[in-house]
Structures are given as structure tokens and as C-alpha cells.
KOLVEX-752024 format. One record per atom (N, C-alpha, C, CB): residue in one letter; atom name; x, y, z. Coordinates in Angstrom, 3 decimals, padded with zeros to 6 digits, m for minus. Glycine has a CB too. Layout:
N
 residu atome       xx       yy       zz
      a    CA        X        Y        Z
...
REM end
This chain:
119
 residu atome       xx       yy       zz
      m     N  095.371  125.522 m060.943
      m    CA  095.395  126.195 m059.672
      m     C  094.684  127.544 m059.817
      m    CB  096.849  126.372 m059.168
      k     N  093.918  127.894 m058.813
      k    CA  093.202  129.176 m058.787
      k     C  094.029  130.172 m057.969
      k    CB  091.751  129.013 m058.180
      i     N  094.374  131.301 m058.602
      i    CA  095.273  132.277 m057.991
      i     C  094.569  133.616 m057.866
      i    CB  096.569  132.423 m058.813
      a     N  094.750  134.268 m056.727
      a    CA  094.316  135.647 m056.523
      a     C  095.570  136.480 m056.278
      a    CB  093.291  135.770 m055.321
      i     N  095.522  137.735 m056.684
      i    CA  096.685  138.615 m056.578
      i     C  096.293  139.880 m055.833
      i    CB  097.254  138.960 m057.978
      l     N  097.186  140.328 m054.953
      l    CA  097.033  141.584 m054.226
      l     C  098.167  142.510 m054.640
      l    CB  097.028  141.353 m052.676
      i     N  097.823  143.731 m055.080
      i    CA  098.828  144.710 m055.489
      i     C  098.721  145.924 m054.586
      i    CB  098.652  145.114 m056.983
      n     N  099.832  146.282 m053.934
      n    CA  099.856  147.387 m052.972
      n     C  100.634  148.607 m053.446
      n    CB  100.438  146.912 m051.688
      e     N  101.225  148.571 m054.609
      e    CA  102.073  149.670 m055.090
      e     C  101.516  150.284 m056.369
      e    CB  103.503  149.174 m055.331
      g     N  101.858  151.539 m056.587
      g    CA  101.417  152.258 m057.771
      g     C  102.099  151.751 m059.029
      g    CB  101.674  153.734 m057.608
      p     N  101.583  152.139 m060.194
      p    CA  102.058  151.584 m061.453
      p     C  103.461  152.000 m061.877
      p    CB  101.127  151.956 m062.507
      y     N  103.910  153.159 m061.495
      y    CA  105.212  153.625 m061.979
      y     C  106.167  153.957 m060.836
      y    CB  105.033  154.847 m062.865
      t     N  105.834  153.522 m059.632
      t    CA  106.655  153.804 m058.458
      t     C  107.648  152.679 m058.181
      t    CB  105.769  154.027 m057.240
      h     N  107.187  151.457 m058.308
      h    CA  107.985  150.262 m058.023
      h     C  107.777  149.251 m059.148
      h    CB  107.601  149.641 m056.637
      e     N  108.535  148.199 m059.113
      e    CA  108.383  147.131 m060.099
      e     C  107.273  146.158 m059.734
      e    CB  109.684  146.380 m060.251
      a     N  106.644  146.358 m058.596
      a    CA  105.638  145.412 m058.119
      a     C  104.513  145.199 m059.119
      a    CB  105.064  145.889 m056.813
      t     N  104.039  146.278 m059.727
      t    CA  102.929  146.140 m060.666
      t     C  103.348  145.403 m061.931
      t    CB  102.373  147.507 m061.027
      d     N  104.528  145.747 m062.451
      d    CA  105.029  145.030 m063.626
      d     C  105.200  143.550 m063.311
      d    CB  106.366  145.633 m064.103
      s     N  105.759  143.257 m062.149
      s    CA  105.965  141.860 m061.750
      s     C  104.635  141.128 m061.609
      s    CB  106.746  141.788 m060.430
      a     N  103.647  141.788 m061.015
      a    CA  102.332  141.173 m060.837
      a     C  101.681  140.879 m062.183
      a    CB  101.424  142.081 m059.999
      y     N  101.762  141.823 m063.097
      y    CA  101.176  141.632 m064.428
      y     C  101.858  140.472 m065.155
      y    CB  101.293  142.928 m065.263
      l     N  103.177  140.459 m065.152
      l    CA  103.905  139.385 m065.830
      l     C  103.620  138.025 m065.185
      l    CB  105.413  139.671 m065.808
      f     N  103.509  138.015 m063.855
      f    CA  103.160  136.789 m063.138
      f     C  101.771  136.306 m063.563
      f    CB  103.207  137.021 m061.607
      a     N  100.801  137.226 m063.600
      a    CA  099.435  136.862 m063.965
      a     C  099.378  136.287 m065.379
      a    CB  098.513  138.080 m063.854
      r     N  100.030  136.947 m066.317
      r    CA  100.037  136.453 m067.714
      r     C  100.688  135.075 m067.802
      r    CB  100.786  137.446 m068.642
      a     N  101.814  134.906 m067.129
      a    CA  102.519  133.619 m067.165
      a     C  101.658  132.516 m066.550
      a    CB  103.868  133.718 m066.419
      a     N  100.994  132.817 m065.449
      a    CA  100.134  131.824 m064.795
      a     C  098.997  131.405 m065.719
      a    CB  099.566  132.381 m063.477
      i     N  098.366  132.381 m066.362
      i    CA  097.268  132.084 m067.282
      i     C  097.766  131.256 m068.463
      i    CB  096.615  133.386 m067.782
      e     N  098.912  131.631 m069.002
      e    CA  099.468  130.897 m070.147
      e     C  099.845  129.466 m069.791
      e    CB  100.687  131.622 m070.687
      k     N  100.129  129.212 m068.513
      k    CA  100.446  127.852 m068.055
      k     C  099.193  127.070 m067.668
      k    CB  101.402  127.908 m066.868
      g     N  098.007  127.693 m067.849
      g    CA  096.768  126.980 m067.593
      g     C  096.143  127.225 m066.231
      g    CB  097.006  125.551 m067.747
      h     N  096.724  128.106 m065.440
      h    CA  096.144  128.442 m064.136
      h     C  095.062  129.502 m064.319
      h    CB  097.240  128.942 m063.151
      q     N  094.220  129.633 m063.326
      q    CA  093.172  130.654 m063.361
      q     C  093.536  131.782 m062.404
      q    CB  091.789  130.047 m062.992
      v     N  093.593  133.001 m062.917
      v    CA  093.752  134.178 m062.059
      v     C  092.342  134.731 m061.881
      v    CB  094.759  135.270 m062.686
      s     N  091.786  134.465 m060.713
      s    CA  090.379  134.788 m060.485
      s     C  090.157  136.260 m060.176
      s    CB  089.836  133.951 m059.357
      r     N  091.055  136.866 m059.421
      r    CA  090.857  138.264 m059.035
      r     C  092.201  138.919 m058.764
      r    CB  089.944  138.370 m057.793
      v     N  092.293  140.189 m059.159
      v    CA  093.419  141.035 m058.775
      v     C  092.820  142.157 m057.937
      v    CB  094.220  141.593 m060.043
      f     N  093.293  142.287 m056.703
      f    CA  092.778  143.312 m055.787
      f     C  093.839  144.392 m055.639
      f    CB  092.399  142.700 m054.389
      f     N  093.441  145.623 m055.904
      f    CA  094.340  146.772 m055.834
      f     C  094.065  147.520 m054.539
      f    CB  094.163  147.710 m057.070
      y     N  095.116  147.668 m053.724
      y    CA  094.976  148.228 m052.374
      y     C  096.081  149.253 m052.155
      y    CB  095.034  147.104 m051.281
      h     N  095.928  150.102 m051.171
      h    CA  096.892  151.179 m050.881
      h     C  097.177  151.958 m052.171
      h    CB  098.227  150.597 m050.278
      d     N  098.442  152.254 m052.461
      d    CA  098.778  152.984 m053.688
      d     C  098.527  152.154 m054.948
      d    CB  100.234  153.422 m053.649
      g     N  098.285  150.879 m054.786
      g    CA  097.973  150.023 m055.922
      g     C  096.720  150.459 m056.664
      g    CB  097.814  148.607 m055.462
      v     N  095.838  151.200 m055.993
      v    CA  094.617  151.659 m056.664
      v     C  094.944  152.585 m057.832
      v    CB  093.697  152.379 m055.668
      n     N  096.123  153.176 m057.835
      n    CA  096.517  154.062 m058.938
      n     C  096.715  153.315 m060.251
      n    CB  097.791  154.795 m058.581
      n     N  096.707  152.005 m060.208
      n    CA  096.770  151.195 m061.428
      n     C  095.457  151.199 m062.188
      n    CB  097.154  149.772 m061.090
      s     N  094.414  151.742 m061.591
      s    CA  093.076  151.610 m062.160
      s     C  092.545  152.846 m062.877
      s    CB  092.138  151.250 m061.090
      t     N  093.228  153.950 m062.788
      t    CA  092.661  155.185 m063.310
      t     C  092.886  155.370 m064.816
      t    CB  093.244  156.353 m062.570
      r     N  091.834  155.704 m065.509
      r    CA  091.930  155.945 m066.946
      r     C  092.603  157.274 m067.246
      r    CB  090.551  155.910 m067.579
      l     N  092.909  158.068 m066.220
      l    CA  093.560  159.362 m066.398
      l     C  095.072  159.231 m066.575
      l    CB  093.259  160.257 m065.213
      t     N  095.590  158.017 m066.444
      t    CA  097.016  157.769 m066.624
      t     C  097.415  157.945 m068.085
      t    CB  097.381  156.360 m066.139
      e     N  098.446  158.742 m068.328
      e    CA  098.948  158.957 m069.691
      e     C  100.476  158.905 m069.690
      e    CB  098.447  160.322 m070.260
      p     N  101.043  157.696 m069.785
      p    CA  102.501  157.590 m069.828
      p     C  103.047  158.119 m071.159
      p    CB  102.937  156.128 m069.616
      p     N  104.342  158.433 m071.197
      p    CA  104.939  158.856 m072.464
      p     C  104.717  157.787 m073.544
      p    CB  106.453  159.134 m072.283
      q     N  104.714  158.218 m074.785
      q    CA  104.406  157.337 m075.915
      q     C  105.341  156.131 m075.998
      q    CB  104.478  158.120 m077.209
      d     N  106.595  156.292 m075.576
      d    CA  107.562  155.193 m075.681
      d     C  107.616  154.328 m074.418
      d    CB  108.944  155.751 m075.970
      d     N  106.720  154.558 m073.468
      d    CA  106.695  153.795 m072.218
      d     C  105.525  152.815 m072.235
      d    CB  106.593  154.745 m070.993
      r     N  105.572  151.820 m071.395
      r    CA  104.479  150.860 m071.290
      r     C  103.284  151.534 m070.618
      r    CB  104.921  149.594 m070.496
      h     N  102.085  151.125 m070.999
      h    CA  100.859  151.670 m070.410
      h     C  100.283  150.590 m069.501
      h    CB  099.815  152.112 m071.522
      i     N  100.664  150.633 m068.243
      i    CA  100.325  149.571 m067.294
      i     C  098.815  149.429 m067.109
      i    CB  100.986  149.844 m065.948
      v     N  098.101  150.534 m067.031
      v    CA  096.655  150.476 m066.847
      v     C  095.997  149.734 m068.016
      v    CB  096.070  151.902 m066.713
      n     N  096.415  150.052 m069.224
      n    CA  095.856  149.358 m070.400
      n     C  096.189  147.876 m070.405
      n    CB  096.371  149.995 m071.682
      r     N  097.359  147.523 m069.885
      r    CA  097.715  146.097 m069.795
      r     C  096.704  145.346 m068.939
      r    CB  099.135  145.925 m069.211
      w     N  096.378  145.927 m067.759
      w    CA  095.408  145.277 m066.869
      w     C  094.037  145.198 m067.525
      w    CB  095.309  146.033 m065.534
      s     N  093.618  146.285 m068.177
      s    CA  092.312  146.290 m068.850
      s     C  092.237  145.195 m069.902
      s    CB  092.044  147.656 m069.497
      k     N  093.303  145.047 m070.663
      k    CA  093.342  144.027 m071.719
      k     C  093.308  142.618 m071.115
      k    CB  094.608  144.203 m072.593
      l     N  094.009  142.418 m069.999
      l    CA  094.010  141.118 m069.325
      l     C  092.595  140.761 m068.862
      l    CB  094.986  141.130 m068.122
      a     N  091.897  141.741 m068.309
      a    CA  090.522  141.514 m067.855
      a     C  089.617  141.170 m069.028
      a    CB  089.985  142.751 m067.119
      q     N  089.798  141.876 m070.128
      q    CA  088.966  141.656 m071.311
      q     C  089.231  140.290 m071.932
      q    CB  089.212  142.753 m072.343
      e     N  090.498  139.926 m072.057
      e    CA  090.855  138.668 m072.728
      e     C  090.556  137.429 m071.895
      e    CB  092.314  138.680 m073.081
      y     N  090.765  137.522 m070.577
      y    CA  090.699  136.314 m069.743
      y     C  089.648  136.378 m068.635
      y    CB  092.041  136.062 m069.125
      g     N  088.883  137.453 m068.577
      g    CA  087.838  137.546 m067.570
      g     C  088.350  137.720 m066.154
      g    CB  086.994  136.341 m067.630
      v     N  089.540  138.266 m065.996
      v    CA  090.097  138.491 m064.661
      v     C  089.329  139.631 m063.995
      v    CB  091.628  138.816 m064.734
      d     N  088.913  139.410 m062.762
      d    CA  088.173  140.405 m061.991
      d     C  089.168  141.385 m061.369
      d    CB  087.294  139.724 m060.890
      l     N  089.119  142.652 m061.798
      l    CA  090.019  143.687 m061.288
      l     C  089.255  144.544 m060.288
      l    CB  090.595  144.563 m062.449
      v     N  089.577  144.394 m059.003
      v    CA  088.833  145.064 m057.941
      v     C  089.718  146.103 m057.260
      v    CB  088.308  144.038 m056.910
      v     N  089.171  147.307 m057.110
      v    CA  089.868  148.437 m056.508
      v     C  089.242  148.707 m055.142
      v    CB  089.797  149.706 m057.426
      c     N  090.058  148.791 m054.099
      c    CA  089.559  149.060 m052.750
      c     C  088.910  150.442 m052.702
      c    CB  090.706  148.961 m051.709
      v     N  087.664  150.505 m052.264
      v    CA  086.914  151.749 m052.257
      v     C  087.545  152.794 m051.341
      v    CB  085.487  151.488 m051.833
      a     N  087.946  152.426 m050.149
      a    CA  088.510  153.406 m049.212
      a     C  089.835  153.960 m049.720
      a    CB  088.706  152.773 m047.830
      a     N  090.702  153.077 m050.196
      a    CA  091.997  153.518 m050.723
      a     C  091.811  154.378 m051.974
      a    CB  092.891  152.302 m051.043
      a     N  090.841  154.028 m052.806
      a    CA  090.585  154.793 m054.028
      a     C  090.084  156.194 m053.699
      a    CB  089.567  154.065 m054.913
      l     N  089.112  156.279 m052.818
      l    CA  088.555  157.588 m052.481
      l     C  089.599  158.496 m051.837
      l    CB  087.362  157.427 m051.548
      r     N  090.487  157.923 m051.033
      r    CA  091.568  158.724 m050.434
      r     C  092.472  159.337 m051.496
      r    CB  092.403  157.863 m049.483
      r     N  092.529  158.704 m052.650
      r    CA  093.416  159.159 m053.725
      r     C  092.643  159.820 m054.876
      r    CB  094.230  157.981 m054.261
      g     N  091.372  160.111 m054.649
      g    CA  090.567  160.819 m055.638
      g     C  090.081  159.976 m056.793
      g    CB  091.335  161.939 m056.171
      i     N  090.104  158.668 m056.635
      i    CA  089.656  157.772 m057.710
      i     C  088.217  157.363 m057.436
      i    CB  090.580  156.512 m057.824
      k     N  087.359  157.643 m058.404
      k    CA  085.936  157.300 m058.303
      k     C  085.555  156.480 m059.532
      k    CB  085.040  158.590 m058.185
      d     N  084.332  155.971 m059.528
      d    CA  083.861  155.130 m060.639
      d     C  084.093  155.769 m061.999
      d    CB  082.387  154.831 m060.472
      e     N  083.845  157.072 m062.114
      e    CA  083.971  157.734 m063.409
      e     C  085.419  157.840 m063.895
      e    CB  083.367  159.110 m063.332
      n     N  086.389  157.596 m062.996
      n    CA  087.805  157.656 m063.369
      n     C  088.397  156.291 m063.697
      n    CB  088.597  158.285 m062.256
      l     N  087.631  155.239 m063.502
      l    CA  088.175  153.892 m063.680
      l     C  088.362  153.535 m065.151
      l    CB  087.265  152.875 m063.020
      a     N  089.457  152.855 m065.425
      a    CA  089.705  152.313 m066.761
      a     C  088.799  151.100 m066.977
      a    CB  091.213  151.922 m066.942
      d     N  088.667  150.698 m068.212
      d    CA  087.838  149.537 m068.555
      d     C  088.309  148.296 m067.802
      d    CB  087.870  149.280 m070.076
      g     N  087.352  147.530 m067.314
      g    CA  087.657  146.265 m066.658
      g     C  087.816  146.358 m065.156
      g    CB  088.887  145.703 m067.230
      f     N  087.960  147.558 m064.607
      f    CA  088.120  147.736 m063.166
      f     C  086.774  148.033 m062.528
      f    CB  089.123  148.868 m062.859
      r     N  086.643  147.655 m061.255
      r    CA  085.452  148.006 m060.492
      r     C  085.861  148.308 m059.051
      r    CB  084.394  146.861 m060.545
      i     N  085.110  149.163 m058.412
      i    CA  085.389  149.541 m057.024
      i     C  084.532  148.678 m056.104
      i    CB  085.110  151.065 m056.782
      s     N  085.159  148.185 m055.026
      s    CA  084.433  147.401 m054.031
      s     C  085.215  147.450 m052.720
      s    CB  084.227  145.920 m054.511
      g     N  084.745  146.725 m051.738
      g    CA  085.354  146.754 m050.414
      g     C  086.335  145.627 m050.157
      g    CB  084.296  146.715 m049.383
      l     N  086.902  145.667 m048.957
      l    CA  087.898  144.664 m048.558
      l     C  087.329  143.250 m048.501
      l    CB  088.475  145.024 m047.209
      g     N  086.023  143.133 m048.415
      g    CA  085.410  141.802 m048.428
      g     C  085.770  141.022 m049.679
      g    CB  083.902  141.918 m048.317
      q     N  085.986  141.734 m050.790
      q    CA  086.382  141.081 m052.040
      q     C  087.776  140.466 m051.940
      q    CB  086.339  142.083 m053.193
      l     N  088.650  141.121 m051.168
      l    CA  089.988  140.562 m050.947
      l     C  089.896  139.310 m050.075
      l    CB  090.921  141.614 m050.284
      i     N  089.102  139.383 m049.025
      i    CA  088.925  138.223 m048.143
      i     C  088.336  137.053 m048.927
      i    CB  088.011  138.579 m046.940
      e     N  087.305  137.335 m049.710
      e    CA  086.681  136.287 m050.518
      e     C  087.682  135.662 m051.492
      e    CB  085.485  136.855 m051.289
      a     N  088.491  136.506 m052.128
      a    CA  089.488  135.995 m053.074
      a     C  090.475  135.077 m052.369
      a    CB  090.237  137.156 m053.753
      g     N  090.914  135.485 m051.176
      g    CA  091.858  134.668 m050.412
      g     C  091.284  133.329 m049.989
      g    CB  092.310  135.416 m049.197
      i     N  090.005  133.316 m049.684
      i    CA  089.339  132.080 m049.262
      i     C  089.134  131.137 m050.452
      i    CB  087.982  132.400 m048.599
      q     N  088.717  131.697 m051.573
      q    CA  088.362  130.871 m052.730
      q     C  089.562  130.422 m053.551
      q    CB  087.420  131.623 m053.613
      a     N  090.668  131.144 m053.464
      a    CA  091.844  130.801 m054.269
      a     C  092.713  129.754 m053.575
      a    CB  092.672  132.056 m054.558
      d     N  093.470  129.039 m054.361
      d    CA  094.467  128.122 m053.809
      d     C  095.667  128.903 m053.263
      d    CB  094.927  127.110 m054.887
      r     N  095.965  130.035 m053.901
      r    CA  097.081  130.887 m053.499
      r     C  096.677  132.353 m053.637
      r    CB  098.346  130.584 m054.351
      l     N  097.085  133.157 m052.654
      l    CA  096.962  134.614 m052.732
      l     C  098.385  135.153 m052.772
      l    CB  096.132  135.217 m051.507
      v     N  098.756  135.771 m053.874
      v    CA  100.115  136.247 m054.083
      v     C  100.107  137.768 m053.962
      v    CB  100.673  135.790 m055.474
      t     N  100.997  138.306 m053.124
      t    CA  101.051  139.744 m052.853
      t     C  102.259  140.364 m053.522
      t    CB  101.086  140.014 m051.346
      f     N  102.043  141.537 m054.135
      f    CA  103.116  142.294 m054.762
      f     C  103.144  143.687 m054.136
      f    CB  102.926  142.372 m056.315
      g     N  104.288  144.076 m053.619
      g    CA  104.455  145.369 m052.955
      g     C  104.277  145.244 m051.454
      g    CB  103.466  146.384 m053.510
      d     N  104.757  146.264 m050.767
      d    CA  104.701  146.266 m049.292
      d     C  103.301  146.380 m048.767
      d    CB  105.524  147.392 m048.736
REM end
């Protein structure tokens, strides 16, 4: 099954991002394809390389970068939401790219399922 994911919440505000990451890993491990993860609203905060959690905490941004590197998952950050929050290309962590809402529409059309995490 081809799955696309939409994340609307920031990395350390709600459990939505952790749940989305764990869902994506589990789906891939079961043989499904996670074609794209689209970060929207406060979810764009998952993409910034400026994130520095405490040493004993999980590094959510690095988790997404590693997932993209290992499995070729397309990590797309909404340009309008990113710019509103001061996130530009030079601030993006490895594996993320900025694009428009058309990427979300395309993901929804091409995937068998579009799974949303966060409000």
C-alpha cells in the first residue's frame, strides 16, 4: 500500500509527530511505501536544523532526516507555513525540501491512503 502522511503539529508540542514517525516506520517495516510526508501549519517546525533538544531527549528532526535517507521518503515543508515561522531553505535539516500545497494534493491523489496527524 502507498501511504502519504500529513503532519500539522510541532515536534515537541503534541504527540502527533512522534505518532506519525512511529506509524511511518511501522508501515515501512511491514512492506508498505511511505511516499511523502507533508509538514503543514506548526508541523513545519519539524524541519528546522536549528532544533537542539536536551541530550537525553529524542531528536525528532534527526529521526525524520534519517527516515528520508534510509527509505527515500519525500519530506515536504509547506512554503507559506514555513515562511510565516521564519523557516527558509538554509534552515532546513537534511532530507527536507520546501514546496507548495500542490505537493499535498498530489500525494493525496497518488497514495492509497493519506493519514493525518494533528489538528
